[in-house]
N, C-alpha and C positions, 0 to 999 in steps of 0.2 A: 577548321575543329578551333572555337574558343573552349577555353581553359582557366577557371579559377581556380588560382593559385594560392596559398598560404606558405609562411612561414615562421612557422610557430617557435617562439625562443623566452629562453627566460623574463628575459627583460621588456619584448617587443614581439609583435605579431605582424609581419610584414604582408602587404599584398596587392594582387592584379591580379589583370586577363594575360592571358597570353596567345597570343596568335603567331602560328606561323613563325616562334621563336621568338617574336618582339613583346615586351611588357605596355598592356596602357594603361591607365589609371592607377596608377599605384600611391600606396597607401601605410602609415606605419600608425598602428595604435597599442597605448601599453596592454603587455600579458596581464597582468595583475598576477602575476604567478604563484602569490601567496596566499592567496584566495585558493587555491587549490584545484585538482585538473579537471573537474566538473565546473567547474566557475572560468577556467581559462578553454574549454570545449563549448561553453555558453558565449563566451566573448567570438570565437570562433564562427558562431553559427550567426550569431548578430551581426558580423562584421561583412561574411557572405551574403545574409539579407540585403545586407544594401546595394552590394553591386546589382545583385537577382529586380533589385527594383527598378536597375536603370540598362542593364544587358540581361542577355540568354547565356546559360552558356552549356557545354554539351557534356564537359567534364571535369570531375575537379582531382587537383597532385598540391599535397602536403608537405614539407618539407618542416620535421619536428626532433626535438630536443629527446633525449629518451633513445633506448635501444629499444628497434621497433622489428618486428615479423611484418615484412616486406606484401605475405602472399595475404593473412588475414587483413593486414590494416590495424596492425593492433602493438599497444606499446607493450613491449617487453616486463623493461622497465625503466623506472627516471627515480634522480636521488631528488633527495627533500630537497631542491630548486622550487621542483612542482610538486606538491605535497599529493599521496590519493591518484595519480598520471597514472601510474603501474595496472598493466590489465586492462587500459580505454580502451576500448572498442572505435576507433574512428573512424575505419569507412561504415560500418554499418550505420554508427552513428549517421553520418555525413550521406547515406544513399539513402536514407530514410527518409530524411529530409526532404534530399533535394532530386530523388530518384535520376540520378545521373552516377553510371562508374567512379569510383573514386582510388585513388593509387595513396600511399604513406609511405614516406621511405623517412628517414635518421637524417638530420640537418647536415651533418658533414659530408656522407654521401650522396645527397641530394645535391650539395655543393659540387662534390667531383664530379658528378653526371652533368652538371653543367657544365664545367669546364672543360670537361671532354668533347661535349659537343658543340661550344661557344667558344669557349677562351684557352686554357694554359695550356689544356689537353688535345689538343685538338691534333689526328695524327697519331700520337702514343698509346700504345699496346698495353705496355704494361707501365705504371709509373702509380707512387703512394702521395695523398694529398694532405697535408696535414697542415690546424690551424691552432694557432698560439695564443690564446685568450686568457679567461679565465684560467681555464686548464687549455691541457692538448689536444683536439682529436684529429680522429684519421678515416683514409678510407682507402682503398687497395682497387685500384685496374687490375684484373691480372688479363692476357688475350682480349683483351677490351671490354670486356665487361669487368660491370660490378663484382667484387668477391664478396659473397656475405658469409658465409663460411657456417658452419652445422648448425650452428644457432643465432645466425645475424650477427653476430656480434663482433667480425674481425674488424681488424684497422683500431683496437684501443689501442694506441700506441700509448697515451700516456701513461698505463698502466707500466709500463717494460720500468725493469728493475734498474735504476740506475745506481744506485747508493746501499748494496746491503744492509750497509753498518748502521742504516737508519731504517731498516725494517721491523715495524709492530704492527703487522697486520691487526692482530687479534684491538688491537686501538682502531686503526686507521689501513685501511684495507692500500690506499695508494702511498701510504708511506713505504720510503726511502724511493719512489716512484716517480718516472720520467715529468708527469706534472711538475709535478711540486718542486721542480728544480730549474725547467724549461719554459714553463708559461709567462703572457705576462706579468701577470698577478705575482710569478716567483723575482721576476725582475723590481718589480716597485717592492717588493717587502724585502729585496735586498737593498735596494734606495733609499728605502727609509732608514735605514739605519746610521747610514752617511750623515741625511740630511730629509728630516719628515717632510720640506717642501715639494721634496719631485716623488710626488703623490700622482704620477700619469707618466705613458712614456711620452709623452710628446713633453711633458718638462724634466724629464729625466735624458733625453735627446739635444734637448734648448741649451745640453751644459755636457754635448760630450767634448769639448774640447779639453776643458778641465781635468788634468791628470788620474784623478782621483774616481771621477765618474767613470774617465774611459778605460778604468781596467776592470769595474765593477761591471759595463757594457760587456769586453771581451769574455771574461768568466763568466757570464751569461751566456755567452754565444757559445762557448767551451761546451756547456750543460746542452746547447741543442744539437752539437755537433755529434754529442756522444751517443744519441738516440739516433742522428742520421747515419753514424754508423755500423750499427747494430742492425738496422733495416736496409741498409746497400747491401751488406754483406750474407742477411737473412733472404732477402728479396728479387735482389740483383734486376733491380728498376732501371730502365731508361733515364728517367728523371723525378724528381720531387718539385711538385707544386706546392708553396708556403704560403699561406693566406693565413690571415686575421689581420688587424687596424696596426701593427707594432709593423708588422710586413713592409707596412710602405717607408719605411727606414731605409734608403739607400745603402746603410753603412753595414746591415746583417749582410742580405745578401752579396756582397761584396766581399766580406770577409768567410760565408760559408763556401762559397765560389772557390775563393783564395784556399782556406784552410782543410778544407774537405778530403781534395786526393792526398794531399800528406798524411791522411791518417787511416787509408781503404787500400785492400789490394789492385795493384797495376791493370788486373781486369775486370777490377769493375771504374775504372777511371770514366770511362765514358760518360759516367749519369751526373745530368744537367740539371740548373736548381734553377729554378722559374718560380715568379711570383705570380699567385693567383691575378689573373687578369677580371675577372666580375666584378666583386666585391660584395654589396649588397646585394649582388642580382639570383649570383649564383647558384643558392635553397630557391629561390622561386622558379628560375629557367629548367633547374633538374628534375626538381619537381614536375612543371609542366612535362617534359621528359615523359617521366614514369608514367602522368597521364595517356598519354599520346600510344603507351606502348603497352597500356590495359589488351589484352587479348579476349 
């Protein structure tokens, strides 16, 4: 089965053909998200027509930013990063255009599905997948299956309240929440107060041997741990799969692995910490799995 796969993010749309878990003809295009949801879908259609000129495909699998109803293939909610994306009937649009079955899944869920089938989650029945980037995204696998929740929105770990003293929901629903303190964005914001030239994770970690920078990094890792402790005691997972570009820094996982057992009850200390293995391929491979499973 030849599957056309897309991974629609706020910055880029990744694309590839997938057959038997192998990606071919990978490419990447600017999303131009600021132009709005209709424009983004137009970009997606244009990309897929380019592939269709060279190869046929039997199904379409799409990983996308936003909260997704995977049954209808519809965007339930998308924030201002893609204006007007909420309510977009992606499956309906794609099936009308290409006359092949289409699966749509949230991007972090799709990445977790990819990791479950081809990466760090193989053989794990109960795990949590978190990505640390602009915000904190999450997905849950329970009894070997992705858990969507009652309204297809489970795994919003970025919304865990970790600093109630900063909570101002009328102004910002994410105020006082995990992603405000544990995301890669939060790390860069902390570092900028120390030295404005530290404007990326790479630059911060290049100076990690400096005492002030090391303390800043360690304090940020403490924020990551606060969320993981809560999820551990709530979900009792066998492992955490942690993704996002910043997680390529070995020191972070070393510290999490060392420090987490000290913060959780003994009966939970079997939980393992794993780095996501698939990188930018995870969403595409997960979307392909979703397409294969269409009945």
